[in-house]
C-alpha angles and dihedrals in degrees: 000000000000128000115218120192116204134185144151125253136217109163096302102139092153091058093043090053090052094044095052094045096046097043100035096094090055107032128077097198141004126217118200117190117201128177132209089230136052124241088263091054101255116143113249138185121249104259107171112105120185090200090070086065098041094155089066100029096115090054097049125094110191112196126185128213105211103183139044121244114280094229101060117123110257120194138118098261121030126194120233090258092050092049091052091047090054092047091053090050091051096051090044090054092048092051094046091049085075090065091065091064100051101085093096092062129082119257085239094057117107122238119201117195123192134159109252097265096048117090121184119220106235097165097101098022128088112202090188090069093055116118097176124095095234133030122199124191117219106214142180120243122232126183132206095337133040093247101042105099131190100229124223097017129108120201122209099200118133113061132181144187140161111275089243088062095045116111096172133332092244091053090051089049092053095048113136115251098231135071116248122218118251091247094057103113092191089060092053091060098038129092093202102042109079135195092186102058139137124196115204112218115218086018101166144276138310106204100191124190101358093167140101114274091255092052091044092053089052090049094049092056093050103039126087089206091065103046090135089077093054090045091052094039090223117190123230090251090061089055090053092050091050091055092048093046096042093239138130129203097227131075109209092194095057122094113265092235093052127091086222087081088076096059121115119265124196122232124215131224115235136186118264096243094092091054125092112287088237090065092045091051093046102038092134090058090053099035091126089063098049127085110222 
């Protein structure tokens, strides 16, 4: 049984370097899906280069999505809702592009999907012993620096299943993070509500927004996962101030429909001992991304 780690890429070499180094002892192959367009629809050059990660080059499958989805809304002036709808379709297409390259694997092989900044902790976890259809990794969230944590929030990012149980990668990604009872009729007819589910406690790390404030601002305006910044029209200076002050402009505990979701939340500095051993052993290499 092989373990295949898959993710999408948008100029995140720092995260790719971490991903390959941390997961290499446990993963047989990596799949990196890159598109010729951003989530906002702008054309972009292909930037991922396997040669930058020569130690892992033989394990890496770099796949390229050439065309946008056929069902995006096309007109001269799009509303905010239409822009977000198109962004969601683009990232969905980029994720599902991975599915087209799985035919060479066994139905019993395990596929892990994570967004680029989510890294599952596989050190004390044996996927080959799993009997459930879907595995979800419960992770901690870090912002801006490796040791700035968002307290009180769990993140269910990385998700896995055997290839024989995979419908699409995007469906796997959107799987609900709780087990549904056998009598739940809605679960029987749902692709994302599961009765056969295992949640991995201490399941890894979500290193969100490890970028300079300029690069972060660029990301926010091109990423469907950060539509709050487009909605608030936040300037690049506000992003810089948030990094300096250890704050974010989004409350994960607030209801999505509430304006309270846009209030400032304070991050906390933590010790390095809960981070991956690779970061602890190479702290000088990543000194720029560690708060002293």
